[in-house]
C-alpha positions as CSV (number, residue, x, y, z in Angstrom):
1,M,9.8,-20.0,-24.3
2,E,7.4,-21.3,-21.4
3,T,9.2,-22.5,-18.3
4,K,7.9,-25.4,-15.7
5,E,10.3,-23.9,-12.8
6,F,8.5,-22.6,-9.9
7,N,10.3,-21.3,-6.5
8,R,9.7,-23.4,-3.6
9,Q,9.0,-21.3,-0.6
10,L,10.3,-22.9,2.8
11,S,8.5,-21.8,6.1
12,G,9.6,-21.6,9.6
13,K,8.9,-25.2,10.0
14,N,11.9,-25.8,7.7
15,N,14.4,-24.2,9.7
16,G,17.4,-26.2,10.3
17,F,18.4,-25.1,13.3
18,L,15.2,-26.0,14.9
19,H,15.5,-29.5,13.3
20,L,19.1,-29.6,14.3
21,F,17.8,-28.9,18.1
22,L,15.5,-32.0,17.7
23,N,18.3,-34.2,16.4
24,L,20.2,-33.2,19.6
25,V,17.2,-34.3,21.6
26,M,16.9,-37.5,19.8
27,L,20.4,-38.1,20.6
28,V,20.1,-37.2,24.0
29,G,17.1,-39.9,24.5
30,F,19.1,-42.5,22.7
31,I,21.5,-42.1,25.3
32,L,19.3,-42.2,28.2
33,L,17.5,-45.1,26.6
34,I,21.2,-47.0,26.3
35,I,21.5,-46.2,30.3
36,W,18.4,-47.3,31.3
37,V,18.7,-50.5,29.7
38,A,22.0,-51.1,31.2
39,G,20.6,-50.8,34.7
40,L,17.5,-53.0,34.2
41,D,17.2,-56.2,36.5
42,G,16.2,-59.4,35.1
43,M,17.0,-59.0,31.5
44,I,17.6,-62.5,31.2
45,N,14.4,-65.2,31.8
46,P,16.0,-67.9,33.9
47,E,13.8,-70.6,32.9
48,N,14.6,-70.3,29.3
49,G,17.8,-68.0,29.0
50,E,16.2,-65.2,26.8
51,P,16.2,-61.8,26.9
52,T,12.7,-60.6,28.6
53,A,10.4,-58.2,27.0
54,L,11.2,-55.5,29.4
55,V,14.6,-55.1,27.3
56,L,13.4,-56.2,24.1
57,L,11.2,-53.3,23.7
58,P,13.7,-50.6,24.7
59,I,15.9,-52.4,22.5
60,L,13.5,-52.2,19.5
61,G,12.9,-48.4,20.3
62,G,16.6,-47.6,20.2
63,I,16.7,-49.2,16.8
64,V,14.0,-47.3,15.5
65,L,14.9,-44.2,17.2
66,T,18.6,-44.7,15.2
67,F,17.2,-45.0,12.0
68,V,14.7,-42.1,12.4
69,Y,18.1,-39.8,13.6
70,I,19.9,-40.9,10.6
71,L,16.9,-40.5,8.0
72,H,16.4,-36.6,9.8
73,C,20.0,-35.9,9.5
74,V,19.7,-36.4,5.4
75,G,17.2,-33.8,5.1
76,F,19.6,-31.0,5.9
77,M,20.7,-28.4,3.5
78,I,22.9,-25.2,3.2
79,I,21.9,-22.9,0.3
80,Q,24.9,-19.9,-0.3
81,P,24.0,-16.5,-1.8
82,N,23.3,-17.0,-5.7
83,Q,22.9,-20.7,-5.5
84,S,20.0,-22.7,-5.5
85,R,18.6,-26.5,-5.0
86,V,16.3,-28.4,-7.5
87,L,14.0,-30.6,-5.6
88,T,12.6,-33.8,-6.9
89,F,10.4,-36.3,-5.2
90,F,10.8,-40.0,-6.3
91,G,11.6,-38.6,-10.1
92,R,8.8,-35.7,-9.6
93,Y,10.1,-32.1,-9.9
94,S,9.2,-30.6,-6.5
95,G,10.5,-26.9,-7.1
96,T,13.6,-24.7,-6.5
97,V,14.5,-23.6,-3.5
98,R,16.2,-19.9,-4.2
99,Q,16.5,-18.8,-0.2
100,N,19.7,-18.2,1.6
101,G,20.5,-20.1,4.6
102,F,20.1,-23.4,6.6
103,F,17.3,-25.3,5.9
104,W,15.7,-29.0,6.5
105,V,13.4,-30.5,4.1
106,N,11.7,-34.2,3.6
107,P,14.7,-36.6,3.6
108,F,13.4,-38.3,0.9
109,Y,13.7,-35.1,-1.4
110,A,16.5,-35.8,-4.0
111,K,18.3,-32.1,-3.9
112,R,20.3,-30.9,-7.0
113,K,23.1,-28.0,-6.8
114,I,22.7,-25.6,-9.0
115,S,24.7,-22.7,-8.8
116,L,23.1,-19.2,-10.2
117,R,26.6,-17.5,-10.6
118,A,27.6,-15.6,-13.6
119,R,30.5,-17.8,-15.5
120,N,33.4,-16.4,-17.8
121,M,34.4,-18.5,-20.9
122,D,37.2,-17.8,-23.1
123,V,36.3,-19.7,-26.4
124,P,39.8,-19.9,-28.3
125,P,40.2,-18.6,-31.8
126,I,38.6,-21.5,-34.4
127,K,39.3,-21.4,-38.1
128,V,36.1,-20.3,-40.3
129,N,35.9,-19.3,-43.6
130,D,34.2,-15.3,-44.0
131,K,31.7,-14.3,-46.6
132,N,34.3,-14.2,-49.2
133,G,35.8,-17.5,-48.6
134,N,38.9,-16.4,-47.1
135,P,40.1,-18.5,-44.2
136,I,40.5,-16.3,-40.6
137,M,40.7,-17.1,-37.1
138,I,38.1,-15.9,-34.9
139,G,37.5,-16.1,-30.9
140,L,35.1,-14.6,-28.5
141,V,34.6,-14.1,-24.8
142,L,31.3,-15.2,-23.2
143,V,29.5,-14.5,-20.1
144,W,26.7,-16.8,-18.7
145,K,24.9,-17.9,-16.1
146,I,22.1,-20.3,-15.6
147,A,18.3,-19.0,-15.3
148,D,15.9,-21.6,-15.4
149,T,16.6,-24.3,-13.2
150,Y,14.2,-26.9,-14.6
151,K,15.5,-26.7,-18.3
152,A,19.0,-27.1,-17.1
153,V,18.6,-30.1,-15.1
154,F,15.8,-31.7,-17.1
155,D,16.3,-30.7,-21.0
156,I,20.1,-31.6,-21.5
157,D,22.1,-34.4,-20.2
158,V,25.3,-32.9,-18.9
159,D,26.8,-36.1,-18.0
160,T,27.1,-37.4,-21.1
161,L,28.6,-34.1,-23.0
162,T,32.1,-33.9,-23.9
163,S,34.2,-31.6,-25.4
164,T,32.8,-32.2,-28.8
165,A,33.8,-28.0,-29.5
166,Q,37.4,-29.4,-30.2
167,H,37.6,-29.7,-33.7
168,G,41.0,-31.7,-34.7
169,E,43.4,-33.9,-33.4
170,Q,45.9,-30.7,-32.2
171,A,43.0,-28.8,-30.8
172,Q,41.8,-31.8,-28.8
173,Q,45.8,-32.2,-27.6
174,T,45.9,-28.5,-26.5
175,Q,42.4,-27.7,-25.3
176,P,41.4,-28.8,-21.6
177,Q,38.3,-31.5,-21.6
178,L,35.4,-29.5,-20.4
179,K,32.4,-31.0,-18.6
180,G,28.7,-30.8,-18.0
181,Y,27.2,-26.8,-18.5
182,D,30.9,-25.8,-20.0
183,S,30.8,-28.4,-22.4
184,F,27.0,-27.4,-23.6
185,V,27.7,-24.2,-23.7
186,H,31.1,-24.3,-25.7
187,V,30.0,-26.4,-28.5
188,Q,27.2,-23.9,-28.7
189,S,29.2,-20.9,-28.7
190,D,31.5,-22.6,-31.5
191,A,28.4,-23.2,-33.6
192,A,27.4,-19.4,-33.1
193,L,30.5,-18.2,-33.9
194,R,30.7,-20.2,-37.2
195,K,27.1,-18.8,-38.4
196,V,27.7,-15.6,-37.8
197,A,31.4,-15.1,-38.8
198,G,30.2,-16.8,-42.3
199,H,27.4,-14.2,-43.0
200,Y,30.3,-11.2,-43.2
201,A,33.6,-10.6,-44.7
202,Y,36.5,-10.1,-42.8
203,D,36.9,-6.5,-44.2
204,N,36.2,-4.5,-47.4
205,I,38.3,-4.5,-50.0
206,D,36.6,-1.5,-51.7
207,H,37.4,1.4,-49.3
208,N,34.4,3.1,-51.0
209,S,31.8,0.3,-49.7
210,T,29.5,0.6,-46.7
211,E,28.6,-3.0,-46.1
212,L,29.1,-4.3,-42.7
213,T,32.1,-6.1,-41.7
214,L,33.7,-8.1,-39.0
215,R,36.4,-5.5,-38.5
216,S,34.3,-2.4,-39.2
217,G,31.0,-3.7,-37.3
218,A,32.1,-4.7,-34.0
219,E,29.2,-3.6,-31.9
220,E,26.5,-4.8,-34.7
221,I,28.6,-8.2,-35.0
222,N,28.5,-8.7,-31.2
223,N,24.8,-8.1,-30.9
224,Q,24.0,-10.7,-33.4
225,L,26.4,-13.1,-31.8
226,E,24.5,-12.5,-28.6
227,E,21.1,-13.0,-30.0
228,E,22.3,-16.1,-31.7
229,L,23.9,-17.5,-28.3
230,R,20.4,-16.7,-26.6
231,S,18.5,-18.7,-29.2
232,R,21.0,-21.3,-29.1
233,L,21.3,-21.9,-25.3
234,S,17.6,-21.2,-24.1
235,I,17.0,-24.7,-24.4
236,A,19.2,-24.9,-21.5
237,G,17.8,-22.2,-19.2
238,I,21.3,-20.5,-19.7
239,E,21.1,-16.6,-19.7
240,I,24.1,-14.9,-22.1
241,V,24.8,-11.7,-19.9
242,E,27.6,-10.7,-22.4
243,A,29.2,-12.1,-25.6
244,R,32.4,-10.1,-27.3
245,I,34.6,-11.4,-30.3
246,N,38.2,-10.7,-28.6
247,Y,40.3,-12.4,-31.6
248,L,40.3,-11.7,-35.1
249,A,42.8,-12.3,-37.9
250,Y,43.2,-14.0,-40.8
251,A,44.7,-17.5,-40.9
252,A,48.3,-18.0,-41.2
253,E,48.1,-19.6,-44.9
254,I,47.0,-16.0,-46.2
255,A,48.3,-13.8,-43.5
256,S,51.0,-12.8,-45.5
257,V,49.3,-12.1,-48.7
258,M,46.7,-9.8,-46.9
259,L,49.5,-8.0,-45.1
260,R,50.8,-7.0,-48.4
261,R,47.7,-6.0,-49.9
262,Q,47.1,-3.8,-46.7
263,Q,50.4,-2.4,-47.2
264,A,49.8,-1.7,-50.6
265,D,46.5,0.0,-50.1
266,A,48.3,1.8,-47.3
267,I,51.0,3.3,-49.9
268,I,48.1,3.7,-52.3
269,S,46.6,6.3,-49.9
270,A,49.6,8.0,-48.8
271,R,50.4,8.7,-52.4
272,E,46.7,10.2,-52.8
273,K,47.3,12.7,-49.9
274,I,50.8,13.8,-51.3
275,V,49.8,14.5,-54.7
276,E,46.7,15.9,-53.3
277,G,48.9,18.3,-51.1
278,A,51.3,18.6,-53.8
279,V,48.8,19.9,-56.6
280,S,47.2,22.6,-53.9
281,M,50.8,23.6,-53.0
282,V,51.8,24.2,-56.8
283,E,48.1,25.8,-57.4
284,L,49.1,28.2,-54.4
285,A,52.3,28.9,-55.9
286,L,51.2,30.0,-59.5
287,N,48.7,32.1,-57.9
288,K,50.8,34.1,-55.7
289,L,53.4,34.8,-58.3
290,S,50.3,35.8,-60.5
291,E,48.9,38.1,-58.0
292,R,52.0,39.9,-57.1
293,E,53.6,39.7,-60.4
294,V,56.8,38.5,-59.4
295,V,57.4,37.1,-62.5
296,Q,55.4,36.8,-66.0
297,L,55.2,33.3,-67.3
298,D,54.0,31.7,-70.5
299,E,51.8,28.5,-70.5
300,E,54.6,26.2,-71.2
301,K,57.3,27.7,-68.5
302,K,54.1,27.2,-66.4
303,A,54.2,23.7,-67.4
304,T,57.7,23.2,-66.9
305,M,57.6,25.1,-63.1
306,V,54.3,22.5,-62.2
307,S,56.8,19.6,-63.4
308,N,59.7,20.5,-61.3
309,L,57.3,21.2,-58.4
310,L,55.3,17.8,-58.5
311,V,58.6,15.9,-59.0
312,V,60.4,17.7,-56.1
313,L,57.3,17.6,-53.7
314,C,55.8,13.9,-54.8
315,A,59.4,12.5,-54.8
316,D,60.5,9.4,-52.1
317,E,63.8,11.0,-51.5
318,S,64.8,14.5,-51.2
319,A,65.7,16.4,-54.5
320,S,68.6,18.3,-56.0
321,P,67.8,20.9,-57.7
322,V,70.0,22.6,-60.2
323,I,69.9,26.5,-59.4
324,N,69.8,28.6,-62.7
325,T,71.6,31.8,-62.5
326,G,71.1,33.3,-65.9
327,S,68.0,33.9,-67.8
328,I,65.2,31.9,-67.4
329,Y,65.0,32.2,-71.2
């Protein structure tokens, strides 16, 4: 998006120390003028009792010098690293000063202080519905800074922004009131987070599915969240340094149900591993017995052996076998 911002380069004549010296000269001149006026003779006209022109002119000059001195002091400004001043001359944008140091500019310039430093915002978890309609809690941490001072000052009205991003009475009671750019960023971050979270499911119910989810596709989701935030905050001249989801969980009303589902999935997965291992062990035992000709088993005895081994290997508790000391037949 095209910007109207331009950097105002200050020259040597805007050196603040030079103009500070001029102020000291004017102050000394004002003091000397007072001393000179106080030492004048004939300050009062004896005929009419009014001050003579000899004293009126220095007094008028002193008033003008005082006005110039006070007006001259208004033009001083100090700009620290990663800070700037947006200059306007009677409502007209006159440039942005990003130079660091002590300067003096036209006293009639309105100087708006804008910080260019990176700021960190922790957006508290909010309740949204994922792609499957399940309520989830999701929050993010955001690092941002102002890159375009013209847009930041003239394209949004930060003075009337309030913490409208806080939804619900409970949130308004627990969250602090945000002002200015923080409020604007908070509102847009909330909207972007809701939009991105609504396009994806929390997790895949089918483990064989390769669909991108909030839980499995962290890097891709974060990249899409950054792009969404950039598109929303570019109107205010704000640059997104980093945006990351830092909290993701099911909402309280379905958390217990989802926990049982996860536990069931874990049990099923563990059972599959146990059965797979047990079948491999039974197959190995039968092959070894057959290769070494330890004992000859017919199909019925093999089936009995397989059944007993699977019961022992797949049981939740330790088996208590019955030892047969007689013939197996």
